[in-house]
mmCIF file of the N, C-alpha and C atoms, coordinates in Angstrom:
data_MODEL
# 
_entry.id   MODEL 
# 
loop_
_atom_site.group_PDB 
_atom_site.id 
_atom_site.type_symbol 
_atom_site.label_atom_id 
_atom_site.label_alt_id 
_atom_site.label_comp_id 
_atom_site.label_asym_id 
_atom_site.label_entity_id 
_atom_site.label_seq_id 
_atom_site.pdbx_PDB_ins_code 
_atom_site.Cartn_x 
_atom_site.Cartn_y 
_atom_site.Cartn_z 
_atom_site.occupancy 
_atom_site.B_iso_or_equiv 
_atom_site.pdbx_formal_charge 
_atom_site.auth_seq_id 
_atom_site.auth_comp_id 
_atom_site.auth_asym_id 
_atom_site.auth_atom_id 
_atom_site.pdbx_PDB_model_num 
ATOM 1   N N  . MET A 1 1  ? 93.722 94.037  113.419 1.00 0.00 ? 1  MET A N  1 
ATOM 2   C CA . MET A 1 1  ? 93.149 95.306  113.769 1.00 0.00 ? 1  MET A CA 1 
ATOM 3   C C  . MET A 1 1  ? 92.619 95.230  115.202 1.00 0.00 ? 1  MET A C  1 
ATOM 4   N N  . PRO A 1 2  ? 93.348 95.727  116.153 1.00 0.00 ? 2  PRO A N  1 
ATOM 5   C CA . PRO A 1 2  ? 92.929 95.648  117.556 1.00 0.00 ? 2  PRO A CA 1 
ATOM 6   C C  . PRO A 1 2  ? 91.775 96.597  117.867 1.00 0.00 ? 2  PRO A C  1 
ATOM 7   N N  . LEU A 1 3  ? 90.971 96.200  118.850 1.00 0.00 ? 3  LEU A N  1 
ATOM 8   C CA . LEU A 1 3  ? 89.871 97.057  119.294 1.00 0.00 ? 3  LEU A CA 1 
ATOM 9   C C  . LEU A 1 3  ? 90.408 98.091  120.272 1.00 0.00 ? 3  LEU A C  1 
ATOM 10  N N  . HIS A 1 4  ? 90.017 99.320  120.065 1.00 0.00 ? 4  HIS A N  1 
ATOM 11  C CA . HIS A 1 4  ? 90.418 100.383 120.974 1.00 0.00 ? 4  HIS A CA 1 
ATOM 12  C C  . HIS A 1 4  ? 89.295 100.626 121.968 1.00 0.00 ? 4  HIS A C  1 
ATOM 13  N N  . GLY A 1 5  ? 89.492 101.504 122.899 1.00 0.00 ? 5  GLY A N  1 
ATOM 14  C CA . GLY A 1 5  ? 88.556 101.761 123.992 1.00 0.00 ? 5  GLY A CA 1 
ATOM 15  C C  . GLY A 1 5  ? 87.140 102.062 123.551 1.00 0.00 ? 5  GLY A C  1 
ATOM 16  N N  . TRP A 1 6  ? 86.959 103.019 122.641 1.00 0.00 ? 6  TRP A N  1 
ATOM 17  C CA . TRP A 1 6  ? 85.622 103.404 122.224 1.00 0.00 ? 6  TRP A CA 1 
ATOM 18  C C  . TRP A 1 6  ? 84.940 102.304 121.424 1.00 0.00 ? 6  TRP A C  1 
ATOM 19  N N  . GLU A 1 7  ? 85.661 101.623 120.592 1.00 0.00 ? 7  GLU A N  1 
ATOM 20  C CA . GLU A 1 7  ? 85.074 100.545 119.793 1.00 0.00 ? 7  GLU A CA 1 
ATOM 21  C C  . GLU A 1 7  ? 84.585 99.419  120.696 1.00 0.00 ? 7  GLU A C  1 
ATOM 22  N N  . PHE A 1 8  ? 85.396 99.074  121.684 1.00 0.00 ? 8  PHE A N  1 
ATOM 23  C CA . PHE A 1 8  ? 85.015 98.023  122.624 1.00 0.00 ? 8  PHE A CA 1 
ATOM 24  C C  . PHE A 1 8  ? 83.789 98.446  123.429 1.00 0.00 ? 8  PHE A C  1 
ATOM 25  N N  . LEU A 1 9  ? 83.736 99.702  123.859 1.00 0.00 ? 9  LEU A N  1 
ATOM 26  C CA . LEU A 1 9  ? 82.609 100.214 124.632 1.00 0.00 ? 9  LEU A CA 1 
ATOM 27  C C  . LEU A 1 9  ? 81.325 100.168 123.806 1.00 0.00 ? 9  LEU A C  1 
ATOM 28  N N  . ILE A 1 10 ? 81.399 100.525 122.549 1.00 0.00 ? 10 ILE A N  1 
ATOM 29  C CA . ILE A 1 10 ? 80.218 100.488 121.676 1.00 0.00 ? 10 ILE A CA 1 
ATOM 30  C C  . ILE A 1 10 ? 79.729 99.053  121.501 1.00 0.00 ? 10 ILE A C  1 
ATOM 31  N N  . ILE A 1 11 ? 80.639 98.112  121.338 1.00 0.00 ? 11 ILE A N  1 
ATOM 32  C CA . ILE A 1 11 ? 80.257 96.703  121.198 1.00 0.00 ? 11 ILE A CA 1 
ATOM 33  C C  . ILE A 1 11 ? 79.574 96.206  122.467 1.00 0.00 ? 11 ILE A C  1 
ATOM 34  N N  . VAL A 1 12 ? 80.101 96.574  123.630 1.00 0.00 ? 12 VAL A N  1 
ATOM 35  C CA . VAL A 1 12 ? 79.506 96.157  124.902 1.00 0.00 ? 12 VAL A CA 1 
ATOM 36  C C  . VAL A 1 12 ? 78.104 96.733  125.044 1.00 0.00 ? 12 VAL A C  1 
ATOM 37  N N  . VAL A 1 13 ? 77.907 97.985  124.696 1.00 0.00 ? 13 VAL A N  1 
ATOM 38  C CA . VAL A 1 13 ? 76.592 98.615  124.796 1.00 0.00 ? 13 VAL A CA 1 
ATOM 39  C C  . VAL A 1 13 ? 75.599 97.933  123.860 1.00 0.00 ? 13 VAL A C  1 
ATOM 40  N N  . VAL A 1 14 ? 76.007 97.621  122.649 1.00 0.00 ? 14 VAL A N  1 
ATOM 41  C CA . VAL A 1 14 ? 75.119 96.945  121.698 1.00 0.00 ? 14 VAL A CA 1 
ATOM 42  C C  . VAL A 1 14 ? 74.742 95.559  122.213 1.00 0.00 ? 14 VAL A C  1 
ATOM 43  N N  . VAL A 1 15 ? 75.694 94.830  122.764 1.00 0.00 ? 15 VAL A N  1 
ATOM 44  C CA . VAL A 1 15 ? 75.410 93.501  123.314 1.00 0.00 ? 15 VAL A CA 1 
ATOM 45  C C  . VAL A 1 15 ? 74.438 93.611  124.479 1.00 0.00 ? 15 VAL A C  1 
ATOM 46  N N  . LEU A 1 16 ? 74.618 94.589  125.347 1.00 0.00 ? 16 LEU A N  1 
ATOM 47  C CA . LEU A 1 16 ? 73.694 94.785  126.466 1.00 0.00 ? 16 LEU A CA 1 
ATOM 48  C C  . LEU A 1 16 ? 72.292 95.130  125.975 1.00 0.00 ? 16 LEU A C  1 
ATOM 49  N N  . ILE A 1 17 ? 72.189 95.915  124.932 1.00 0.00 ? 17 ILE A N  1 
ATOM 50  C CA . ILE A 1 17 ? 70.875 96.267  124.388 1.00 0.00 ? 17 ILE A CA 1 
ATOM 51  C C  . ILE A 1 17 ? 70.204 95.042  123.772 1.00 0.00 ? 17 ILE A C  1 
ATOM 52  N N  . VAL A 1 18 ? 70.963 94.242  123.040 1.00 0.00 ? 18 VAL A N  1 
ATOM 53  C CA . VAL A 1 18 ? 70.389 93.082  122.355 1.00 0.00 ? 18 VAL A CA 1 
ATOM 54  C C  . VAL A 1 18 ? 69.980 92.001  123.348 1.00 0.00 ? 18 VAL A C  1 
ATOM 55  N N  . PHE A 1 19 ? 70.863 91.632  124.262 1.00 0.00 ? 19 PHE A N  1 
ATOM 56  C CA . PHE A 1 19 ? 70.595 90.521  125.172 1.00 0.00 ? 19 PHE A CA 1 
ATOM 57  C C  . PHE A 1 19 ? 69.957 90.957  126.476 1.00 0.00 ? 19 PHE A C  1 
ATOM 58  N N  . GLY A 1 20 ? 70.130 92.176  126.884 1.00 0.00 ? 20 GLY A N  1 
ATOM 59  C CA . GLY A 1 20 ? 69.606 92.631  128.162 1.00 0.00 ? 20 GLY A CA 1 
ATOM 60  C C  . GLY A 1 20 ? 70.537 92.227  129.286 1.00 0.00 ? 20 GLY A C  1 
ATOM 61  N N  . VAL A 1 21 ? 70.452 92.970  130.388 1.00 0.00 ? 21 VAL A N  1 
ATOM 62  C CA . VAL A 1 21 ? 71.358 92.728  131.511 1.00 0.00 ? 21 VAL A CA 1 
ATOM 63  C C  . VAL A 1 21 ? 71.032 91.408  132.202 1.00 0.00 ? 21 VAL A C  1 
ATOM 64  N N  . GLY A 1 22 ? 69.766 91.044  132.281 1.00 0.00 ? 22 GLY A N  1 
ATOM 65  C CA . GLY A 1 22 ? 69.359 89.841  132.997 1.00 0.00 ? 22 GLY A CA 1 
ATOM 66  C C  . GLY A 1 22 ? 69.778 88.550  132.323 1.00 0.00 ? 22 GLY A C  1 
ATOM 67  N N  . LYS A 1 23 ? 69.709 88.506  131.016 1.00 0.00 ? 23 LYS A N  1 
ATOM 68  C CA . LYS A 1 23 ? 70.010 87.268  130.290 1.00 0.00 ? 23 LYS A CA 1 
ATOM 69  C C  . LYS A 1 23 ? 71.460 87.160  129.863 1.00 0.00 ? 23 LYS A C  1 
ATOM 70  N N  . LEU A 1 24 ? 72.234 88.200  130.058 1.00 0.00 ? 24 LEU A N  1 
ATOM 71  C CA . LEU A 1 24 ? 73.621 88.184  129.603 1.00 0.00 ? 24 LEU A CA 1 
ATOM 72  C C  . LEU A 1 24 ? 74.447 87.081  130.266 1.00 0.00 ? 24 LEU A C  1 
ATOM 73  N N  . PRO A 1 25 ? 74.395 86.901  131.606 1.00 0.00 ? 25 PRO A N  1 
ATOM 74  C CA . PRO A 1 25 ? 75.186 85.811  132.206 1.00 0.00 ? 25 PRO A CA 1 
ATOM 75  C C  . PRO A 1 25 ? 74.766 84.429  131.702 1.00 0.00 ? 25 PRO A C  1 
ATOM 76  N N  . GLN A 1 26 ? 73.470 84.237  131.537 1.00 0.00 ? 26 GLN A N  1 
ATOM 77  C CA . GLN A 1 26 ? 72.978 82.948  131.042 1.00 0.00 ? 26 GLN A CA 1 
ATOM 78  C C  . GLN A 1 26 ? 73.443 82.709  129.605 1.00 0.00 ? 26 GLN A C  1 
ATOM 79  N N  . THR A 1 27 ? 73.380 83.739  128.789 1.00 0.00 ? 27 THR A N  1 
ATOM 80  C CA . THR A 1 27 ? 73.785 83.616  127.390 1.00 0.00 ? 27 THR A CA 1 
ATOM 81  C C  . THR A 1 27 ? 75.274 83.336  127.272 1.00 0.00 ? 27 THR A C  1 
ATOM 82  N N  . LEU A 1 28 ? 76.068 84.068  128.030 1.00 0.00 ? 28 LEU A N  1 
ATOM 83  C CA . LEU A 1 28 ? 77.515 83.855  127.980 1.00 0.00 ? 28 LEU A CA 1 
ATOM 84  C C  . LEU A 1 28 ? 77.895 82.496  128.562 1.00 0.00 ? 28 LEU A C  1 
ATOM 85  N N  . GLY A 1 29 ? 77.167 82.037  129.584 1.00 0.00 ? 29 GLY A N  1 
ATOM 86  C CA . GLY A 1 29 ? 77.421 80.710  130.136 1.00 0.00 ? 29 GLY A CA 1 
ATOM 87  C C  . GLY A 1 29 ? 77.143 79.621  129.121 1.00 0.00 ? 29 GLY A C  1 
ATOM 88  N N  . SER A 1 30 ? 76.046 79.761  128.393 1.00 0.00 ? 30 SER A N  1 
ATOM 89  C CA . SER A 1 30 ? 75.719 78.789  127.349 1.00 0.00 ? 30 SER A CA 1 
ATOM 90  C C  . SER A 1 30 ? 76.757 78.803  126.236 1.00 0.00 ? 30 SER A C  1 
ATOM 91  N N  . LEU A 1 31 ? 77.214 79.995  125.888 1.00 0.00 ? 31 LEU A N  1 
ATOM 92  C CA . LEU A 1 31 ? 78.248 80.114  124.864 1.00 0.00 ? 31 LEU A CA 1 
ATOM 93  C C  . LEU A 1 31 ? 79.536 79.435  125.320 1.00 0.00 ? 31 LEU A C  1 
ATOM 94  N N  . GLY A 1 32 ? 79.906 79.633  126.580 1.00 0.00 ? 32 GLY A N  1 
ATOM 95  C CA . GLY A 1 32 ? 81.110 79.003  127.124 1.00 0.00 ? 32 GLY A CA 1 
ATOM 96  C C  . GLY A 1 32 ? 81.011 77.488  127.134 1.00 0.00 ? 32 GLY A C  1 
ATOM 97  N N  . LYS A 1 33 ? 79.845 76.964  127.517 1.00 0.00 ? 33 LYS A N  1 
ATOM 98  C CA . LYS A 1 33 ? 79.648 75.511  127.517 1.00 0.00 ? 33 LYS A CA 1 
ATOM 99  C C  . LYS A 1 33 ? 79.737 74.942  126.102 1.00 0.00 ? 33 LYS A C  1 
ATOM 100 N N  . GLY A 1 34 ? 79.184 75.672  125.156 1.00 0.00 ? 34 GLY A N  1 
ATOM 101 C CA . GLY A 1 34 ? 79.245 75.223  123.770 1.00 0.00 ? 34 GLY A CA 1 
ATOM 102 C C  . GLY A 1 34 ? 80.666 75.182  123.243 1.00 0.00 ? 34 GLY A C  1 
ATOM 103 N N  . ILE A 1 35 ? 81.441 76.214  123.559 1.00 0.00 ? 35 ILE A N  1 
ATOM 104 C CA . ILE A 1 35 ? 82.841 76.248  123.127 1.00 0.00 ? 35 ILE A CA 1 
ATOM 105 C C  . ILE A 1 35 ? 83.625 75.129  123.783 1.00 0.00 ? 35 ILE A C  1 
ATOM 106 N N  . ARG A 1 36 ? 83.375 74.899  125.076 1.00 0.00 ? 36 ARG A N  1 
ATOM 107 C CA . ARG A 1 36 ? 84.073 73.843  125.807 1.00 0.00 ? 36 ARG A CA 1 
ATOM 108 C C  . ARG A 1 36 ? 83.763 72.472  125.215 1.00 0.00 ? 36 ARG A C  1 
ATOM 109 N N  . SER A 1 37 ? 82.496 72.207  124.928 1.00 0.00 ? 37 SER A N  1 
ATOM 110 C CA . SER A 1 37 ? 82.141 70.902  124.364 1.00 0.00 ? 37 SER A CA 1 
ATOM 111 C C  . SER A 1 37 ? 82.698 70.740  122.950 1.00 0.00 ? 37 SER A C  1 
ATOM 112 N N  . PHE A 1 38 ? 82.762 71.837  122.190 1.00 0.00 ? 38 PHE A N  1 
ATOM 113 C CA . PHE A 1 38 ? 83.352 71.768  120.853 1.00 0.00 ? 38 PHE A CA 1 
ATOM 114 C C  . PHE A 1 38 ? 84.828 71.426  120.935 1.00 0.00 ? 38 PHE A C  1 
ATOM 115 N N  . ARG A 1 39 ? 85.537 72.033  121.872 1.00 0.00 ? 39 ARG A N  1 
ATOM 116 C CA . ARG A 1 39 ? 86.966 71.747  122.027 1.00 0.00 ? 39 ARG A CA 1 
ATOM 117 C C  . ARG A 1 39 ? 87.190 70.299  122.447 1.00 0.00 ? 39 ARG A C  1 
ATOM 118 N N  . LYS A 1 40 ? 86.359 69.807  123.373 1.00 0.00 ? 40 LYS A N  1 
ATOM 119 C CA . LYS A 1 40 ? 86.497 68.412  123.805 1.00 0.00 ? 40 LYS A CA 1 
ATOM 120 C C  . LYS A 1 40 ? 86.225 67.461  122.641 1.00 0.00 ? 40 LYS A C  1 
ATOM 121 N N  . ALA A 1 41 ? 85.208 67.783  121.864 1.00 0.00 ? 41 ALA A N  1 
ATOM 122 C CA . ALA A 1 41 ? 84.856 66.914  120.743 1.00 0.00 ? 41 ALA A CA 1 
ATOM 123 C C  . ALA A 1 41 ? 85.939 66.921  119.673 1.00 0.00 ? 41 ALA A C  1 
ATOM 124 N N  . SER A 1 42 ? 86.495 68.085  119.398 1.00 0.00 ? 42 SER A N  1 
ATOM 125 C CA . SER A 1 42 ? 87.520 68.142  118.358 1.00 0.00 ? 42 SER A CA 1 
ATOM 126 C C  . SER A 1 42 ? 88.829 67.529  118.832 1.00 0.00 ? 42 SER A C  1 
ATOM 127 N N  . ALA A 1 43 ? 89.126 67.619  120.123 1.00 0.00 ? 43 ALA A N  1 
ATOM 128 C CA . ALA A 1 43 ? 90.356 67.023  120.649 1.00 0.00 ? 43 ALA A CA 1 
ATOM 129 C C  . ALA A 1 43 ? 90.219 65.508  120.774 1.00 0.00 ? 43 ALA A C  1 
ATOM 130 N N  . GLY A 1 44 ? 89.048 65.024  121.109 1.00 0.00 ? 44 GLY A N  1 
ATOM 131 C CA . GLY A 1 44 ? 88.838 63.597  121.309 1.00 0.00 ? 44 GLY A CA 1 
ATOM 132 C C  . GLY A 1 44 ? 88.237 62.906  120.115 1.00 0.00 ? 44 GLY A C  1 
ATOM 133 N N  . GLU A 1 45 ? 88.266 63.516  118.960 1.00 0.00 ? 45 GLU A N  1 
ATOM 134 C CA . GLU A 1 45 ? 87.647 62.940  117.770 1.00 0.00 ? 45 GLU A CA 1 
ATOM 135 C C  . GLU A 1 45 ? 88.285 61.620  117.385 1.00 0.00 ? 45 GLU A C  1 
ATOM 136 N N  . ASP A 1 46 ? 89.602 61.541  117.423 1.00 0.00 ? 46 ASP A N  1 
ATOM 137 C CA . ASP A 1 46 ? 90.292 60.311  117.055 1.00 0.00 ? 46 ASP A CA 1 
ATOM 138 C C  . ASP A 1 46 ? 89.987 59.199  118.047 1.00 0.00 ? 46 ASP A C  1 
ATOM 139 N N  . VAL A 1 47 ? 89.943 59.525  119.324 1.00 0.00 ? 47 VAL A N  1 
ATOM 140 C CA . VAL A 1 47 ? 89.679 58.531  120.358 1.00 0.00 ? 47 VAL A CA 1 
ATOM 141 C C  . VAL A 1 47 ? 88.258 58.018  120.235 1.00 0.00 ? 47 VAL A C  1 
ATOM 142 N N  . ASP A 1 48 ? 87.286 58.900  120.016 1.00 0.00 ? 48 ASP A N  1 
ATOM 143 C CA . ASP A 1 48 ? 85.898 58.489  119.894 1.00 0.00 ? 48 ASP A CA 1 
ATOM 144 C C  . ASP A 1 48 ? 85.684 57.604  118.674 1.00 0.00 ? 48 ASP A C  1 
ATOM 145 N N  . THR A 1 49 ? 86.336 57.911  117.590 1.00 0.00 ? 49 THR A N  1 
ATOM 146 C CA . THR A 1 49 ? 86.185 57.123  116.374 1.00 0.00 ? 49 THR A CA 1 
ATOM 147 C C  . THR A 1 49 ? 86.705 55.709  116.588 1.00 0.00 ? 49 THR A C  1 
ATOM 148 N N  . GLU A 1 50 ? 87.859 55.577  117.207 1.00 0.00 ? 50 GLU A N  1 
ATOM 149 C CA . GLU A 1 50 ? 88.428 54.256  117.456 1.00 0.00 ? 50 GLU A CA 1 
ATOM 150 C C  . GLU A 1 50 ? 87.570 53.465  118.428 1.00 0.00 ? 50 GLU A C  1 
ATOM 151 N N  . SER A 1 51 ? 87.075 54.105  119.484 1.00 0.00 ? 51 SER A N  1 
ATOM 152 C CA . SER A 1 51 ? 86.290 53.381  120.471 1.00 0.00 ? 51 SER A CA 1 
ATOM 153 C C  . SER A 1 51 ? 84.945 52.962  119.899 1.00 0.00 ? 51 SER A C  1 
ATOM 154 N N  . SER A 1 52 ? 84.334 53.776  119.054 1.00 0.00 ? 52 SER A N  1 
ATOM 155 C CA . SER A 1 52 ? 83.053 53.397  118.470 1.00 0.00 ? 52 SER A CA 1 
ATOM 156 C C  . SER A 1 52 ? 83.221 52.242  117.488 1.00 0.00 ? 52 SER A C  1 
ATOM 157 N N  . GLU A 1 53 ? 84.335 52.207  116.763 1.00 0.00 ? 53 GLU A N  1 
ATOM 158 C CA . GLU A 1 53 ? 84.584 51.098  115.849 1.00 0.00 ? 53 GLU A CA 1 
ATOM 159 C C  . GLU A 1 53 ? 84.781 49.799  116.613 1.00 0.00 ? 53 GLU A C  1 
ATOM 160 N N  . SER A 1 54 ? 85.517 49.846  117.720 1.00 0.00 ? 54 SER A N  1 
ATOM 161 C CA . SER A 1 54 ? 85.752 48.634  118.495 1.00 0.00 ? 54 SER A CA 1 
ATOM 162 C C  . SER A 1 54 ? 84.467 48.168  119.165 1.00 0.00 ? 54 SER A C  1 
ATOM 163 N N  . LYS A 1 55 ? 83.601 49.100  119.592 1.00 0.00 ? 55 LYS A N  1 
ATOM 164 C CA . LYS A 1 55 ? 82.327 48.721  120.198 1.00 0.00 ? 55 LYS A CA 1 
ATOM 165 C C  . LYS A 1 55 ? 81.431 48.043  119.175 1.00 0.00 ? 55 LYS A C  1 
ATOM 166 N N  . SER A 1 56 ? 81.402 48.565  117.956 1.00 0.00 ? 56 SER A N  1 
ATOM 167 C CA . SER A 1 56 ? 80.538 47.977  116.938 1.00 0.00 ? 56 SER A CA 1 
ATOM 168 C C  . SER A 1 56 ? 81.016 46.575  116.569 1.00 0.00 ? 56 SER A C  1 
ATOM 169 N N  . LYS A 1 57 ? 82.311 46.344  116.564 1.00 0.00 ? 57 LYS A N  1 
ATOM 170 C CA . LYS A 1 57 ? 82.841 45.016  116.264 1.00 0.00 ? 57 LYS A CA 1 
ATOM 171 C C  . LYS A 1 57 ? 82.498 44.033  117.372 1.00 0.00 ? 57 LYS A C  1 
ATOM 172 N N  . LYS A 1 58 ? 82.488 44.505  118.625 1.00 0.00 ? 58 LYS A N  1 
ATOM 173 C CA . LYS A 1 58 ? 82.149 43.631  119.744 1.00 0.00 ? 58 LYS A CA 1 
ATOM 174 C C  . LYS A 1 58 ? 80.664 43.309  119.753 1.00 0.00 ? 58 LYS A C  1 
ATOM 175 N N  . GLU A 1 59 ? 79.820 44.230  119.319 1.00 0.00 ? 59 GLU A N  1 
ATOM 176 C CA . GLU A 1 59 ? 78.383 44.021  119.351 1.00 0.00 ? 59 GLU A CA 1 
ATOM 177 C C  . GLU A 1 59 ? 77.909 43.096  118.237 1.00 0.00 ? 59 GLU A C  1 
ATOM 178 N N  . GLU A 1 60 ? 78.586 43.061  117.106 1.00 0.00 ? 60 GLU A N  1 
ATOM 179 C CA . GLU A 1 60 ? 78.158 42.245  115.976 1.00 0.00 ? 60 GLU A CA 1 
ATOM 180 C C  . GLU A 1 60 ? 78.104 40.756  116.308 1.00 0.00 ? 60 GLU A C  1 
ATOM 181 N N  . PRO A 1 61 ? 79.131 40.158  116.923 1.00 0.00 ? 61 PRO A N  1 
ATOM 182 C CA . PRO A 1 61 ? 79.032 38.733  117.255 1.00 0.00 ? 61 PRO A CA 1 
ATOM 183 C C  . PRO A 1 61 ? 77.911 38.446  118.251 1.00 0.00 ? 61 PRO A C  1 
ATOM 184 N N  . ALA A 1 62 ? 77.668 39.354  119.162 1.00 0.00 ? 62 ALA A N  1 
ATOM 185 C CA . ALA A 1 62 ? 76.606 39.149  120.134 1.00 0.00 ? 62 ALA A CA 1 
ATOM 186 C C  . ALA A 1 62 ? 75.254 39.128  119.435 1.00 0.00 ? 62 ALA A C  1 
ATOM 187 N N  . LYS A 1 63 ? 75.048 39.977  118.450 1.00 0.00 ? 63 LYS A N  1 
ATOM 188 C CA . LYS A 1 63 ? 73.787 40.000  117.717 1.00 0.00 ? 63 LYS A CA 1 
ATOM 189 C C  . LYS A 1 63 ? 73.606 38.706  116.940 1.00 0.00 ? 63 LYS A C  1 
ATOM 190 N N  . GLU A 1 64 ? 74.671 38.199  116.340 1.00 0.00 ? 64 GLU A N  1 
ATOM 191 C CA . GLU A 1 64 ? 74.588 36.955  115.583 1.00 0.00 ? 64 GLU A CA 1 
ATOM 192 C C  . GLU A 1 64 ? 74.254 35.794  116.503 1.00 0.00 ? 64 GLU A C  1 
ATOM 193 N N  . LYS A 1 65 ? 74.807 35.789  117.695 1.00 0.00 ? 65 LYS A N  1 
ATOM 194 C CA . LYS A 1 65 ? 74.549 34.725  118.652 1.00 0.00 ? 65 LYS A CA 1 
ATOM 195 C C  . LYS A 1 65 ? 73.091 34.756  119.087 1.00 0.00 ? 65 LYS A C  1 
ATOM 196 N N  . ASP A 1 66 ? 72.541 35.945  119.350 1.00 0.00 ? 66 ASP A N  1 
ATOM 197 C CA . ASP A 1 66 ? 71.144 36.070  119.736 1.00 0.00 ? 66 ASP A CA 1 
ATOM 198 C C  . ASP A 1 66 ? 70.226 35.573  118.626 1.00 0.00 ? 66 ASP A C  1 
ATOM 199 N N  . THR A 1 67 ? 70.549 35.871  117.401 1.00 0.00 ? 67 THR A N  1 
ATOM 200 C CA . THR A 1 67 ? 69.745 35.434  116.263 1.00 0.00 ? 67 THR A CA 1 
ATOM 201 C C  . THR A 1 67 ? 69.777 33.915  116.140 1.00 0.00 ? 67 THR A C  1 
ATOM 202 N N  . ALA A 1 68 ? 70.931 33.318  116.364 1.00 0.00 ? 68 ALA A N  1 
ATOM 203 C CA . ALA A 1 68 ? 71.050 31.862  116.287 1.00 0.00 ? 68 ALA A CA 1 
ATOM 204 C C  . ALA A 1 68 ? 70.234 31.204  117.395 1.00 0.00 ? 68 ALA A C  1 
ATOM 205 N N  . ASP A 1 69 ? 70.225 31.778  118.588 1.00 0.00 ? 69 ASP A N  1 
ATOM 206 C CA . ASP A 1 69 ? 69.441 31.233  119.691 1.00 0.00 ? 69 ASP A CA 1 
ATOM 207 C C  . ASP A 1 69 ? 67.950 31.308  119.386 1.00 0.00 ? 69 ASP A C  1 
ATOM 208 N N  . GLU A 1 70 ? 67.497 32.380  118.755 1.00 0.00 ? 70 GLU A N  1 
ATOM 209 C CA . GLU A 1 70 ? 66.086 32.538  118.439 1.00 0.00 ? 70 GLU A CA 1 
ATOM 210 C C  . GLU A 1 70 ? 65.651 31.542  117.367 1.00 0.00 ? 70 GLU A C  1 
ATOM 211 N N  . GLU A 1 71 ? 66.533 31.228  116.434 1.00 0.00 ? 71 GLU A N  1 
ATOM 212 C CA . GLU A 1 71 ? 66.187 30.295  115.364 1.00 0.00 ? 71 GLU A CA 1 
ATOM 213 C C  . GLU A 1 71 ? 66.026 28.883  115.907 1.00 0.00 ? 71 GLU A C  1 
ATOM 214 N N  . LYS A 1 72 ? 66.780 28.512  116.940 1.00 0.00 ? 72 LYS A N  1 
ATOM 215 C CA . LYS A 1 72 ? 66.688 27.177  117.523 1.00 0.00 ? 72 LYS A CA 1 
ATOM 216 C C  . LYS A 1 72 ? 65.369 26.984  118.251 1.00 0.00 ? 72 LYS A C  1 
ATOM 217 N N  . SER A 1 73 ? 64.811 28.039  118.793 1.00 0.00 ? 73 SER A N  1 
ATOM 218 C CA . SER A 1 73 ? 63.576 27.933  119.586 1.00 0.00 ? 73 SER A CA 1 
ATOM 219 C C  . SER A 1 73 ? 62.362 27.652  118.771 1.00 0.00 ? 73 SER A C  1 
# 
């Protein structure tokens, strides 16, 4: 169901009334940043999961080594 001219105009007027003219650019900018970060997170989800798993595996031996050094002291 596409928006026609009058429907779109009414939506714009309601948005201007709710947010005000001054805060509209700030609000839309925040919305854009949120959408952008969501897209990056959803696109890089597989990469982040793999990298976090490899980081945790690398950190575990280091923690064990530190614990062994403390026990010797």
